C-alpha positions in Angstrom: 40.1 111.5 33.3 40.9 107.6 34.2 42.9 107.4 37.6 45.8 104.8 37.8 48.1 103.3 40.0 51.1 101.7 39.3 52.5 98.6 41.6 55.9 97.3 40.5 59.2 96.5 42.3 61.2 98.0 39.4 61.6 101.5 39.4 62.3 102.0 36.0 59.1 100.2 34.8 57.5 102.2 37.2 59.2 105.8 35.4 58.5 104.2 31.9 54.6 103.2 32.4 54.0 106.2 34.4 55.4 108.6 31.1 53.6 106.1 28.8 50.2 106.3 30.4 50.6 110.0 31.0 51.1 110.7 27.5 48.3 108.6 26.2 45.7 110.4 28.6 45.6 108.4 32.0 46.4 110.2 34.8 49.0 108.2 37.2 47.8 109.0 40.8 50.6 107.5 42.5 53.0 104.5 41.8 54.0 101.7 44.6 56.6 99.3 44.9 55.3 96.8 47.7 52.0 95.2 49.3 52.4 97.5 51.8 53.3 100.6 50.2 50.3 99.7 47.6 47.8 99.2 50.3 48.5 102.7 52.0 48.2 104.6 48.4 45.1 102.8 47.6 43.7 104.2 50.9 45.2 107.5 50.2 44.6 108.3 46.2 41.1 105.6 45.8 42.3 105.2 42.2 40.0 103.9 39.3 42.5 101.4 38.4 45.3 99.2 39.7 47.8 98.1 37.7 49.6 95.2 40.1 53.0 93.2 38.8 52.4 89.4 39.4 55.9 89.3 41.2 56.6 92.3 43.6 60.3 90.9 44.7 59.4 88.7 47.0 56.1 89.3 47.6 53.0 88.5 45.0 50.5 90.9 43.2 48.5 88.2 43.1 48.4 88.2 47.1 47.9 92.0 46.6 44.7 91.4 44.3 43.0 89.2 46.9 44.0 91.6 49.7 42.2 94.8 47.3 39.3 92.9 47.3 39.0 92.1 50.7 39.8 95.5 51.9 36.6 96.6 49.6 38.5 98.0 47.0 35.8 99.0 44.4 38.4 99.9 41.5 39.6 97.6 39.0 42.9 95.8 39.1 44.6 94.9 36.2 47.6 92.0 36.8 50.6 93.4 34.7 53.9 90.8 34.0 56.9 90.5 31.6 55.6 86.5 31.4 52.8 86.0 29.2 49.2 85.2 29.5 49.7 81.6 28.6 52.2 81.5 31.1 49.6 82.9 34.1 46.1 81.9 32.7 45.5 79.2 35.6 47.1 81.7 38.5 45.2 84.8 37.2 41.8 83.0 36.9 42.0 82.5 40.7 42.0 86.2 41.3 39.5 88.8 41.7 41.3 90.5 39.1 39.8 92.2 35.8 42.1 91.5 33.2 45.5 90.8 32.5 47.9 92.9 30.3 51.5 91.9 29.3 54.0 94.6 29.8 55.1 94.6 26.4 51.6 95.7 25.6 50.8 98.3 28.3 48.7 101.3 26.8 46.0 103.0 28.0 43.9 101.6 25.4 44.7 97.8 26.7 43.5 99.3 30.0 40.5 100.9 29.2 39.3 97.5 27.6 38.8 96.0 31.2 37.5 99.1 33.2 33.6 99.4 33.0 32.3 102.6 31.9 35.1 103.9 30.0 
C-alpha cells in the first residue's frame, strides 16, 4: 500500500485530504503543516510520496521540494495547490517534483499517475 505524507498549513484540508485518500486505498502515514515538521516526518516515516502544498503560509512548498531532493529523499514529491497548474507552471518546472495536482482534483488515481511502479 502506498504511504503518503500530506504537507499543508490548513488543518481542515489535512483532515479532508487524509479522509479522502484513506477511503481511496492509500495509507496516510502522517501530516505536517510546516517545512520543519515535514522534514522531521519524512525522516521518521519515510513515506513513498509527499504531497506538498505550494504555499505553506509564510513558507514555500517549492523550497521544501528542493530541500527534500537535497536530503536524498527517494520518494515522490507531488505539489498541490488551490491554484491551477497554468498559474504555477513556470514555478513547478524549476522543482524536482514528480508532478502537480490541483487540490480540487486530488485523488488516489491522480497521485498514482506520478508514482513509478504503482
